[in-house]
C-alpha positions in Angstrom: 0.0 0.0 0.0 2.3 2.7 -1.3 0.0 5.6 -0.3 -0.8 4.4 3.2 1.8 6.5 5.1 0.7 9.8 3.4 -3.0 8.9 4.0 -2.3 8.3 7.7 -0.3 11.5 7.9 -3.3 13.4 6.5 -5.7 11.7 8.9 -3.5 12.5 11.9 -3.1 16.1 11.0 -6.8 16.6 10.2 -7.7 14.9 13.5 -5.3 17.1 15.5 -6.3 20.4 13.9 -9.9 20.3 12.7 -12.9 19.2 14.9 -15.5 17.1 13.1 -18.9 18.6 12.2 -20.8 16.8 15.0 -18.5 18.2 17.7 -18.6 21.7 16.1 -22.4 21.5 16.2 -22.4 20.6 19.8 -20.0 23.4 20.7 -22.2 25.8 18.8 -25.0 24.7 21.1 -22.8 25.3 24.1 -22.0 28.8 22.9 -25.7 29.7 22.6 -26.5 28.2 26.0 -24.3 30.5 28.0 -24.5 34.1 28.9 -21.7 35.7 26.8 -20.9 38.0 29.7 -20.5 35.2 32.2 -17.1 33.5 33.0 -18.3 30.4 31.2 -19.4 32.5 28.2 -16.0 34.2 28.1 -14.3 30.8 28.2 -16.4 29.5 25.4 -15.7 32.6 23.3 -12.0 31.8 23.6 -12.7 28.1 22.8 -14.7 29.0 19.7 -11.9 31.3 18.5 -9.3 28.7 19.2 -11.2 26.0 17.1 -11.5 28.4 14.2 -7.8 29.4 14.5 -6.6 25.8 14.6 -8.5 24.9 11.4 -7.4 28.0 9.5 -3.7 27.5 10.4 -3.6 23.7 10.5 -2.4 24.0 14.1 -3.0 21.6 17.0 -6.4 22.5 18.6 -5.0 21.6 22.1 -1.3 21.4 22.9 -1.9 18.0 24.6 -2.4 16.0 21.4 -2.9 13.0 23.7 -2.6 9.3 23.4 -3.4 8.2 19.8 -5.7 5.2 19.6 -6.2 3.5 16.2 -9.2 1.3 15.5 -8.5 -0.6 12.3 -10.6 -3.0 10.3 -8.9 -4.9 7.4 -9.9 -7.4 4.8 -8.7 -11.0 5.3 -5.2 -11.3 3.9 -4.1 -7.7 4.7 -0.6 -7.5 6.2 -1.3 -5.9 9.5 2.4 -5.8 10.5 3.3 -3.7 7.4 0.2 -1.5 8.0 1.2 -0.9 11.6 4.8 0.0 10.5 3.6 2.7 8.0 1.2 4.2 10.6 4.1 4.5 13.1 6.1 6.3 10.4 3.2 8.7 9.9 3.0 9.4 13.6 6.7 10.2 13.9 6.4 12.5 10.8 3.4 14.3 12.3 5.4 14.8 15.5 8.4 16.2 13.6 6.1 18.7 11.8 4.7 19.9 15.1 1.2 18.6 14.5 1.6 16.3 17.5 3.3 17.0 20.7 5.9 14.4 21.7 3.9 12.6 24.4 5.5 9.1 24.7 7.4 8.9 28.1 9.3 5.9 29.4 7.5 5.0 32.6 10.8 3.8 34.2 13.4 6.4 33.2 11.0 9.3 32.6 12.7 10.0 29.2 10.5 11.3 26.3 11.0 9.3 23.1 10.6 12.6 21.1 8.5 11.0 18.3 5.4 9.6 20.1 6.7 6.1 19.6 7.6 3.5 22.3 6.2 0.5 24.1 2.4 0.8 24.1 2.3 4.1 22.1 0.4 4.6 20.0 -2.4 2.1 20.8 -3.6 -0.2 18.0 -6.7 -2.4 17.9 -6.9 -4.5 14.7 -10.0 -6.4 13.6 -10.7 -8.4 10.4 -13.9 -7.8 8.5 -15.4 -9.2 5.2 -15.4 -5.9 3.3 -12.9 -5.1 0.6 -11.6 -1.8 2.0 -9.6 -0.8 5.1 -11.2 1.3 7.7 -9.0 3.4 10.1 -10.4 5.5 12.9 -8.3 7.5 15.3 -9.0 9.4 18.5 -6.6 11.8 20.3 -7.4 11.8 24.0 -5.4 14.1 26.2 -4.1 13.5 29.7 -6.4 16.0 31.4 -9.6 14.2 30.4 -7.9 10.8 30.6 -7.3 11.4 34.3 -11.0 12.0 34.8 -12.0 8.6 33.5 -13.7 6.7 36.3 -14.9 3.2 37.1 -17.7 2.3 39.5 -18.4 -1.2 41.1 -22.1 -1.4 42.0 -23.6 -1.3 44.5 -21.7 1.7 45.9 -22.1 4.9 47.9 -21.7 8.1 45.9 -20.9 11.5 47.3 -24.1 13.7 47.2 -26.1 10.8 45.6 -26.3 8.1 48.2 -26.5 4.4 47.1 -26.2 3.4 43.5 -27.8 -0.1 42.9 -27.3 -2.6 40.2 -29.9 -1.2 37.8 -30.2 1.6 35.3 -31.1 4.1 38.0 -27.9 3.3 39.8 -26.0 3.6 36.5 -27.5 7.1 35.9 -26.3 8.2 39.3 -22.8 7.0 38.4 -22.8 9.0 35.2 -24.0 12.2 36.8 -21.3 11.7 39.4 -18.7 11.2 36.7 -19.6 14.6 35.1 -19.6 16.3 38.5 -16.3 15.0 39.6 -14.6 16.1 36.3 -15.5 19.8 36.9 -13.0 22.0 35.0 -10.2 19.5 35.3 -11.7 17.5 32.4 -12.1 20.7 30.3 -15.9 20.9 30.3 -18.1 20.8 28.4 -17.1 17.3 27.8 -18.5 14.0 26.5 -18.6 10.6 28.1 -18.4 7.1 26.6 -19.8 4.5 28.9 -19.8 0.7 29.2 -22.2 -1.1 31.6 -20.7 -4.5 32.5 -17.7 -6.5 31.1 -14.6 -6.8 33.3 -12.4 -3.9 34.5 -10.1 -3.8 31.5 -12.8 -4.6 28.9 -15.2 -2.0 30.4 -12.7 0.8 29.8 -12.0 -0.4 26.3 -15.7 -0.6 25.3 -16.3 2.8 27.0 -13.6 4.4 24.9 -15.0 2.8 21.7 -18.3 4.6 22.4 -16.5 7.9 21.8 -16.2 6.8 18.1 -20.0 7.3 17.8 -21.2 10.6 16.5 -22.7 12.9 19.1 -26.0 13.3 17.2 -26.7 9.6 16.6 -29.4 7.5 18.4 -28.6 4.4 20.4 -30.3 1.3 18.8 -31.2 0.0 22.3 -34.3 1.9 23.4 -33.5 1.7 27.1 -29.9 2.9 26.6 -31.2 5.7 24.2 -33.5 6.9 27.0 -30.7 6.8 29.5 -28.4 8.8 27.3 -31.1 11.5 26.9 -31.8 11.6 30.6 -28.1 11.9 31.5 -27.7 14.7 29.0 -30.7 16.7 30.4 -29.8 16.2 34.1 -26.0 16.7 33.7 -26.6 20.1 32.1 -28.8 21.2 35.0 -25.9 20.6 37.5 -24.3 23.9 36.7 -20.6 22.8 36.2 -20.3 25.0 33.0 -17.3 25.5 30.8 -14.0 25.0 32.5 -15.9 24.4 35.8 -16.8 28.1 36.0 -20.5 27.4 36.5 -23.0 27.5 33.7 -25.5 25.7 31.5 -23.3 23.7 29.2 -21.5 20.9 31.1 -22.0 17.9 28.7 -22.0 17.7 24.9 -22.4 13.9 24.5 -23.3 10.7 26.4 -22.8 7.4 24.6 -23.6 4.1 26.3 -23.1 0.4 25.5 -23.6 -2.7 27.6 -21.5 -5.9 27.7 -22.2 -9.1 29.6 -20.5 -9.5 33.0 -19.8 -12.0 35.7 -22.5 -12.5 38.3 -20.2 -11.1 41.0 -19.2 -8.0 39.1 -21.2 -5.0 38.0 -18.8 -2.3 36.6 -19.8 1.0 35.1 -16.8 2.4 33.2 -16.7 6.0 32.0 -14.3 7.4 29.4 -14.4 11.2 29.8 -13.4 13.3 26.8 -13.0 17.1 26.7 -14.6 19.7 24.4 -11.5 19.2 22.2 -13.1 15.9 21.0 -10.7 14.9 18.3 -11.6 11.8 16.3 -11.8 11.1 12.6 -11.7 8.2 10.3 -11.1 7.1 6.7 -11.8 4.3 4.3 -8.7 3.2 2.3 -8.2 1.3 -0.9 -6.8 -2.1 0.4 -4.3 -2.3 -2.5 -2.9 1.2 -2.6 -3.7 2.7 0.8 -5.2 5.8 -0.8 -8.2 7.5 0.9 -11.4 6.7 -0.8 -13.8 8.3 1.7 -13.7 10.3 4.9 -15.7 9.3 7.9 -17.5 11.9 10.2 -17.1 14.7 7.6 -17.4 15.4 3.9 -14.3 17.3 2.6 -16.5 18.7 -0.2 -18.5 20.7 2.4 -16.8 23.9 3.7 -16.0 24.1 7.4 -18.4 26.3 9.2 -16.8 28.8 11.6 -18.0 28.9 15.1 -17.4 32.6 15.7 -18.4 35.6 13.6 -17.0 39.1 13.7 -18.0 40.7 17.0 -18.7 37.4 18.9 -15.0 36.7 19.8 -13.6 37.2 23.3 -13.8 40.9 23.9 -11.8 43.0 26.4 -13.9 45.2 28.6 -11.3 47.7 29.7 -11.7 46.6 33.3 -9.0 43.9 33.1 -6.1 44.2 35.6 -2.7 44.4 33.9 0.0 42.2 35.4 3.7 42.8 34.5 6.0 40.4 36.2 7.9 40.6 38.5 4.9 41.2 40.7 4.8 42.8 44.1 2.9 41.2 47.0 0.8 44.3 47.3 -0.3 44.1 43.7 -1.3 40.4 44.1 -3.1 40.8 47.4 -5.3 43.4 45.7 -6.7 40.7 43.3 -9.9 39.0 44.0 -11.6 35.9 42.7 -13.3 36.8 39.4 -10.8 39.4 38.3 -9.7 39.1 34.7 -6.1 39.8 34.2 -3.8 40.5 31.2 -0.3 39.4 31.5 2.6 41.2 29.8 6.2 40.3 30.4 8.2 37.2 31.2 6.4 34.0 32.1 7.9 30.5 32.9 6.3 27.1 32.3 6.6 24.3 34.7 4.5 21.2 35.0 5.0 17.7 36.5 8.7 16.9 35.9 9.7 20.5 36.6 7.9 20.5 39.9 9.6 17.3 40.9 12.9 18.8 39.9 12.3 22.1 41.9 11.5 20.1 45.0 15.2 19.0 45.1 17.2 21.6 43.2 17.5 25.4 42.8 15.5 26.9 39.9 17.5 27.2 36.6 15.9 30.7 36.2 14.7 33.4 38.6 11.1 32.9 39.7 10.9 35.6 42.3 7.8 37.7 41.7 7.0 35.6 38.7 4.1 33.5 37.2 4.6 29.8 36.8 2.5 28.5 33.9 1.4 24.9 34.0 1.8 24.2 30.3 3.5 21.7 28.1 3.7 23.5 24.7 4.2 22.3 21.2 7.4 23.8 20.0 9.2 23.8 16.6 12.8 24.7 16.2 13.5 26.8 13.0 17.3 27.3 12.7 18.5 28.7 16.0 15.0 30.0 17.1 12.0 28.3 18.6 8.5 28.9 17.5 5.5 28.3 19.7 2.9 26.2 17.9 0.4 25.5 20.7 0.5 26.6 24.4 -2.7 26.0 26.4 -2.7 25.1 30.1 -2.5 21.7 31.6 -4.5 20.4 34.6 -3.1 21.9 37.8 -4.3 19.5 40.5 -1.4 17.2 39.7 0.9 19.7 41.3 -1.1 19.9 44.5 1.5 18.0 46.6 4.3 20.5 45.6 2.8 23.9 44.8 2.6 25.6 48.2 6.2 24.8 49.0 7.4 25.9 45.6 5.5 29.2 45.9 7.1 29.8 49.3 10.7 28.7 48.3 11.0 30.5 45.1 8.9 33.6 45.8 6.2 33.1 43.1 3.3 35.5 43.0 1.1 33.4 40.7 0.7 30.0 39.3 -1.5 29.4 36.3 -3.2 26.4 34.7 -6.7 25.0 34.5 -9.1 23.1 36.7 -8.0 24.8 40.0 -6.1 23.4 42.9 -6.8 22.1 46.4 -6.8 23.2 50.1 -3.1 22.9 50.5 -2.3 25.3 47.7 -5.1 27.6 48.7 -3.5 27.9 52.2 -0.1 28.5 50.6 -1.5 31.3 48.4 -2.9 33.0 51.5 0.3 32.6 53.4 2.7 33.8 50.7 0.6 36.4 49.0 0.0 34.7 45.7 -3.0 33.8 43.4 -4.1 31.0 41.1 -4.8 32.1 37.5 -7.1 30.1 35.3 -6.5 29.9 31.6 -8.9 28.2 29.2 -8.1 24.5 28.8 -7.3 23.4 25.3 -7.1 26.9 23.8 -3.7 26.2 22.5 -3.8 28.3 19.3 -5.4 31.3 21.1 -2.7 31.4 23.8 0.2 30.6 21.4 -0.5 34.0 19.8 -0.2 35.6 23.3 3.4 34.2 23.6 5.1 35.8 20.6 8.7 35.3 21.8 10.8 32.6 23.5 13.3 34.2 25.8 15.0 30.9 26.9 14.5 27.3 27.8 15.9 25.2 30.7 16.1 21.4 31.3 15.2 20.6 27.7 17.7 17.7 27.4 16.7 16.3 30.8 13.0 16.6 30.6 12.0 16.9 26.9 9.9 19.6 25.2 6.6 19.3 27.1 8.2 19.2 30.6 11.1 21.7 30.0 10.9 25.1 31.7 10.2 27.6 28.8 10.6 31.3 29.4 8.1 33.2 27.2 7.4 36.8 26.7 3.6 37.2 27.2 1.6 39.8 25.5 -2.0 40.6 26.6 -2.3 37.0 27.9 -5.9 36.8 29.5 -6.7 34.7 32.5 -9.2 34.7 35.4 -8.3 34.8 39.1 -10.1 31.7 40.6 -8.1 31.4 43.8 -6.9 34.5 45.6 -4.6 35.4 48.5 -7.6 35.8 50.9 -8.6 32.1 51.0 -11.4 32.3 48.4 -11.7 29.7 45.7 -14.2 29.7 42.8 -13.6 26.0 42.4 -14.7 25.2 46.0 -17.8 27.4 45.4 -18.9 25.7 42.1 -18.2 22.2 43.5 -20.4 22.9 46.5 -23.2 24.4 44.4 -23.2 21.6 41.9 -23.0 19.0 44.7 -26.2 20.5 46.1 -27.8 20.0 42.6 -26.6 16.3 42.7 -28.3 15.8 46.0 -31.6 16.8 44.5 -31.1 14.0 42.0 -30.2 11.5 44.8 -33.3 12.5 46.7 -35.7 11.5 43.9 
């Protein structure tokens, strides 16, 4: 199949940069559902702009291009070994071009392979069928939403919902709990793929497969179709909202299947996906590997923009300008809900950087600075680096470290998405610092706010996503969601949405 590698490269690039029509339609609904002046409305305006920017520039929609999973059906006699080899070559080439972030990390040494290849990455599921063509579907599922996957073993007790029994009413409680627990850490509004039954490993596999369904299809099982509709309606009454800011759009899709189980086991497995719901597919000529048809979209139809002139994220003139290094006085004057614009130096630091800083001095001066939880997509052009994608990562992973790092290095702000916990909140109050919330997945929007790379540290040791990049920020917008006075928007929304869950549990 001489054209297979090029076909797979085109599929991967389109999946990373251009959301399919059913997801665009769902996000258009979310935009209409929210008050544009609310925090969720502002976040959705940035998301909408980002989706349009990514398609126009063929840039990664989200900087976390995720774990690639390929679902492949081949006619009898197809050489699956050769097929896999060409797909691996396409993955490596897409990474080299900056369409994918290098995301394959050795779990023992911590070394990044640099090309998205390695034991277990990407994931392949091959199946034979009796049709003459090859079908390839791929999904790019990022780490933030992957970390919000959840599995329940019924019967069980659920926070705010009480007992969930081994029936569809108990399953519904689990699914509402799954949406609630994701909050902004899963980049709401999201979608869930669900499997009722199977074993623990099979349940997650079947749940992820449900994400290959279109968001606007109808389940052929009437009972499951009804359950999907009920979950959609009730989940969007909880008030989680975009990025967990509170609002009307929390879930854009619910797709459920059932698999037989052992008598002793009743698992409900949930695969949570974010609004950057990236999956596409193609049919290929089995002899040449050329694309004969696209799945999920028709290339002959023009892509409809989500945003029109005047509907983009608009500055109000009331934003607070932050120019690092920041003084304690300036930061303690900030309150939850303030919108800030950052201008000046800003340093990235995520999981590996935090672990490094716990045992070493910082390779750059952080005093008075902003530490951005971000693993960007970067491309080296000659002696200079270009920022291709730079949205925030989920901050809660740094909860064990953050308060100490703020105190030791004199930080005045940390920024990411999804919020942080009680230990960090106490550290912010003690040190005079704030947590800034950027919009998850808005990688193209924020890349434009980081026009210049001032330096990079720990690149060889940690790899591109985990290195400490020093950027020059220009009018970089974010929202204060945890301040230096012990206030947290995330605690408030979790409590309010938990109260809504209790109403469901009381029925």
